[in-house]
N, C-alpha and C positions, 0 to 999 in steps of 0.2 A: 242513212249514212251520215247526214249532216248532224243529227242528234248525237250519234256516236263520236263524231269528230270534234265536238265542242271542247272537250278537255284537251285534245291534241292541239287545237288552236291556242288554248290557254297556256299550255306548256311552251309552245313556240313563241308566244308573245312574251312570256317571262324571260326566255333566252335572248330574244332580240332587243331587250332593254340594254344588253351588253353592247351591241353595235351602236345603239343610240348614244351611249356614253362615249364610245370611241369616236363617233361623229362630232360630238361636242369638243372632244380633245383636238381633232383636226381643224375644226372651225374656229376654235378659241383664238388662235394667233392672228387671224385676219383683222378683226376689229381692234384687238389689243395692241398690236405692234405700233400702229400710228399714235395711239394714246401714250404708250411708254416712250416713244421717241420725243414726245413734247413735254413729258412730266417734269415738274420742278425739282424733284429729288435727284441730285446728280448720281447717287449710288444705284438708282433704279433706271436711270435714263439709258436707252439703248442707242448705240450708233448703228450704222448700216451693217457692219460685220456682225455685231451682237444680235441684231434683229434677224439676220439670216440664220444664225445659230439657234435663236429662240424658236424659229419656225421649224428647223430641220432636225433638232436634237431629239424630237419625238420619234423620228424614224429609227434612230439608233436604239432608243429604249424599246421600241416595238420589235426590232430585230432580236434583241436579247429575250424579249417576251415570247418570241416564236420558238426559241430553243427551250426555254423554261416550260412553255405550254406543251411542247411535244413530250416532255418528261411527265408533267403533271397529269395530262389527259389519259395516259396509260397506267399511271401508278395509283392515283386517287380517284379517278373516274371523271366523267364529263360534268356531272352536276356539281361536285365539290370544287372542281377547278374553276368553274364559273363563279361560284360563291366567293372563293378565295380572291379572285382578281378584283373584287370590289374594294378590297383593302388598299392596294396601291393607288386606285383611282381616287378614293377619298383622301388618303394621306398626302398624295401628290398635290391636290388642290389646297389642302391645309397649309402645306409648305409655301405654295404660291401666294395665298392670302396673307400669310405672316411674313412674306419676303422682306428682307432688309437690304438685300443687294442682288446684283445680277446673277451671281452663282446660285442663290436660293431659287431664283426663277428657273434657271437651267435644271436644277435638281428636281424641282416639282414637275417640270415638263418631262424629264426622263422617267419619273415614276408613273405619270399618266400614260406615257408611251409604252412602258413595260406592261401595264394593264391592258392597253390596246392590242399589243402583240399577242398576249394570251387569249384575249377575247376573239381576235380575228381568226385564231386557230380553232378554239374550242366550240364556238357557237355553230359554225357550219357542220362540224362533226355531230354535235348533239342533235341538231335539227334533222340531218339526213338519217340518223339512226332511229329517231322516234316517228318519222313520217312514213306513210305508205306511198307507193309509186305514183298514184294519181295526183297527189298534191305536193310531192317532195320538191318539184321544181319551183312551184309558187312560193312555198314556205322558205326554201333555200334562197330565193331571190329577195325575200324580205330582209335578209341580212344586209345587203347593199342598200336597200330602200331605207332602212333605219339609219345607216351610216350617213347617207346624203340628207336625211331629215334632221339628224343631229347637227350636221354642218350648217344647214339652213337656219336651224334654231339658234345656233351660236351667232350667226350673222345678224339675225333679226334682234336678238336680245342685246347684242353689242351696240346697236344704234342708240338704245336708251339707258343701258346699265354700264356703270364704271367697271374697270377690269377686276377689282377685288370682288365685287358683288357678282360679277359674271362667273368667277371661279366658284363662288358659293352655289350659284344656280346649277353649275355643271355637275355638282356632286349628287343631285337628286336622282337622275336615272339609275346610277349604280346602287344607291341605297334601296330604291324600290325593287331593283333586280334581286338584290340579296334577300329581301323579304319574300318576294314571289317565288324565287327558286327553292327556298326552304320547304315549300309545299309541293314541289314538282317531283316526279319520279326520276331515277337514274335510267339510262337507256337499256332496253332489254339485251342488246348485243354485248354491252360491257358486263352486265350481270351474268349472262350465260358464259362469257369468257372467264369469269371468276367462279364458275360452278354454283351460282346462286339461282337455281331454277325456279324455286317458289317465288322469289322476289321478282324474277323476270316475268313470270305469269301475272303477278300483281301489277307490274308496270304496264304490261299489255292490256290488262283489264281497265286500267285508268285511261290509257291512250286510245283504245279501240272501242271501248264501251262493253257492256255485259253480253251482248249478243254475237260478238265476233268469235271466230274459231281460234282461240288463243293457243291451244295445243298444236294446231297445224302450223301456225306461224312460228311457234317456239321450235318445232322440229326442223322447219326450213332454215332457221338461223343456226341451230345446233349442227346441222349438216355441214355448214361452212366454217364453223368456229373451230380453229385449231388451238388447243389449249397450251401447247408448248410455247416457250418464249421465242422471240425473234433473234436469230444469230446473224452476225454480219455476213456469213457465208451464203445466207439466203438471198442476199442482194444480187447474187449471180443468176437467180431464178427470174426468167422473163415476167412471170406473173407478179413479181415484186418490183423489179427495176423499170419495166416499161411504163406502168402508171406513174412511177416516181419521176421519170424523165419527162413525161407528158405534163405532169403537174408543175414541175420546176420551169419548163419552157413556157407554159401558160402565164406564170407569174412574171417571168422575164419579159415576155411580149406585152403584157398588160402595162408595165411601166415604161417600156421604150416607145409606146405610142406618144409619149410626151405629155400625158395628162397632168402631171404635177407641175411641169414647166408652164403649161398653158394657164392652169388655174392660178399659179403664182403671178402671172403677168396680166390676169384678167382686168384688175382695177386700172392699170396703166392704159390698156387698150381702150377702155371706156372713157378715160380722161381725154385721150387723144381724139376720141370720136365726139368730143364736146358734151359728154354727159356731165351735168352739173354735180350730181352726187354719186361718186364712185361706189360708196357703201350700198346705196340702193341698187346699183348695177350688180354688185356681188349677190345681193338677195335675188335679183332676177336670174342670174346664172344658177344659183342654188335651187331656185324653183323649177328651172328647166330640168335639172338633174333629177329632182324628186319625181316630176311628172313622167319622164321617160323611163326611170327605173321602175315606177309603178306599172307602166304599160308592159315592160318586160316581164314583171312578176305575174301579170294576168295572162299573158299569152305563151309563156315559156313551156308549159306542159302540153300545149296544142301544137306549137310550131317546132319544138325541139331546140336543143342547145346549139347545134351547128349552124342552123339557119340564122339565128340571131347573131352569132359570131361573124358570119359572112356579111350580113347587112351592116352591122356595126363597123367592121373593118373597112368596107368600101366607103361608107360615109366619112369616116375619120381620114382615110387616105385622100379623099377629095378636099375636105375642109383644111387639112394641113398644107396641101398643095396650094390652095387659095390663099392661106396665110402667107406662104412663101412669096406668092405673086404680089400680095399687098406690100410686103417689105421690099421687094425688088423695085416696085414703082415708087415707094416713099423714100427709099434710101438708094438713089441711083449711083452716088459716088462712094464706092466701097473700097477705095484705095487705102483709107485710114481705118478700115474695119477692125483692125487689131485692137481698137479701143472698145471694150464691151459697154462703156457708158453711152455709146451711140444708141444702144437699145433704149436708154431712158431719156434721150434728148432728141426724139423724133422731130420735134418742132423746128429744130435748127437744121435738119437735114435738107429739106427742100420746101420752103415756105409755101403754104397753100395746098400742096399736093395731098397731104395727109387728111385734111378736112374734107376735100372733095371726094376722096374714095374711102373715107373712114368707115362708111357703111359696109365695105367689103370685109374689114376686120371684125366688125360686130356680127355679121352674118356667118363668117367662118367660125367664130368663137361659139355662137349658138348651135351651129350644125355639129361642131366637134363634140361639145358637151352632150348634146342629144344623142349622137352616135355612140359615144362611150357608155352613156347610161343605159342604152338599149341592149348592149351585148357585152363588150369587153370590160365593163364595170362589174356587173353581177355574175356573169356566166363562169369565168375562171374559178371564183370562190365556190360556186355550186359544184362544178365538175370535180374539183379536188376533194370535196366532201363525199363524193360518190365512188371514185374509182379505186381507192386504196383498199387492199385486203385488211381485214380487221386487225390482224396481229401487227401489221406495219403502219397502221393509221396514225399513231402518235408521231413516230419518227419521220414518216414521209410528209405529213402535214407540217411538222416543224421545219423541215428542209424547204418546203414551198413558201411558208410565211417568212422565213429568214431571207430567201431569195427576193421576195417581193419588197421587203422593207430596206434591204441593202441597196437594191436597184432604185427605190424611191429616193433614198438619201443621195445616191450618186447623181441621178438625173437632176434633182433639185439643186444640189450644191455645185455641180459642175456646169450648170446651164450657161452661166456667163462666159466660161472658158470656151464652150462650144460656139457661142455667138462671136467671140473674138477670133476663133480659129476658122470657122466655116462661113461667117457672116450670118445675119439674122435669117435671110431667106434660105441660105444653104442648110441651116439647122432645121428649119421646118420642112424642107424637102427631104431631109434625112428621116424625120419622123414619118413623113408620108410613105417613104420607101419601106420603113419598118411595118407600117399598117398593111401594105401590100403583102409583105412577108407573113404577117399574122394570118391573112386569108389563106395563103398557100399552105401554111403549117396546119391550119384547121382542116383543110380539105384532105390532107394525107395522113394525119396522125391522131386527131381528136375523135374518140368514139362517140356515137350518139347514145345517150343514156336515158332518153325519154321513155317513160312507162316501164322501165325495168326495175326489179328489186335489186338491192345491193348484192345479194347472193348471185343473181344472174350476171351482174356486171363483173363480179369477182371470177365467176366461171368462164366468162368471155376471155379474160386475160390469161387464165390457166390454159384454155384451149389454144389460144393463138401464140 
């Protein structure tokens, strides 16, 4: 089986170079914003408002990429969509490298965000459709693993490389993906949906090796492939709308755990905890993410999807509750909490307190990142790549990716307003409540897809 799977792993590796590029896009702003805030050129120097836009404009580009990707993945196929998205990646970084003003920086970030949105939709679909059930969970989890690896890569490179050279470096994964993907097959399911049976057999021959029963698998897929297009009226059908609602809810709940807000504030937490080099602390956080996402990838096909979501949700609920406790102890006088800058001036809140219990913030942060990486990071992306019927896969995945990125933008951009309205500890206790809600939602609505073929999952929704 391993010999037969070598080319399957090669195809999966070529595809996950996309999420690696996407990780570099997300990680790029962390080392670059401090540099651009101190730069001598006044046309490129960022103030605090511009810095927040530089970080968050990517999510708006990615939301647009989700819509475009949903169209492309069904029209031109999974393989070509992936190859095409390398163009906005490279062009976006060229704009950043040649930037003469802040607006060029924004435009470059928007383009790399657009490519990231397409990537975050297409790659999980491609991998789920080329994999067989025994390894689909592991290969699907590699999507998130490569994202966090890209983030960590950008953090590490940002310590030694200036911002323009870092942008040049960030173009490499997408160029290599374009090269590799040109030699990989289209997915058998897409080919059969286009009545290209002989090409689907050739694709299965590449992915399963010469000794597998290609005809049998081809017939299994054909039995579930409905060749007619998707009409809007079909969204009244439970087998179409139920998985869509589950997918959208998973994406919503992933973002309201507060992951983007916590990561946004990570450097400040480490500074308050008297870490001398907050950049190295960011590398530490990135390393925790990579390690625990790798653990999730290795065990997901044995434990199942729901178990990891439960464990992850409970860990995050506890850690965000501890975060809230930390801020409650450090900021005891909350009468003037309508000032969000309180968040950034912890040292003036109650002298001495924050350093004596700063370990609580660091432990909470480490626990939270580990918990997220173990379940709510990789699993929602894996589940949405598995549960949609073939004919609705593009539209449904597009809706989920759009939900994810719009929520990411709102949580990141409105975070300060939450702090002003609810206080720092109230905001984290709200995140904790959402994490508890995540666990409840998983228990009642998320199906267990471990070890099932995509056709069996589709049949499950038709039956129920």
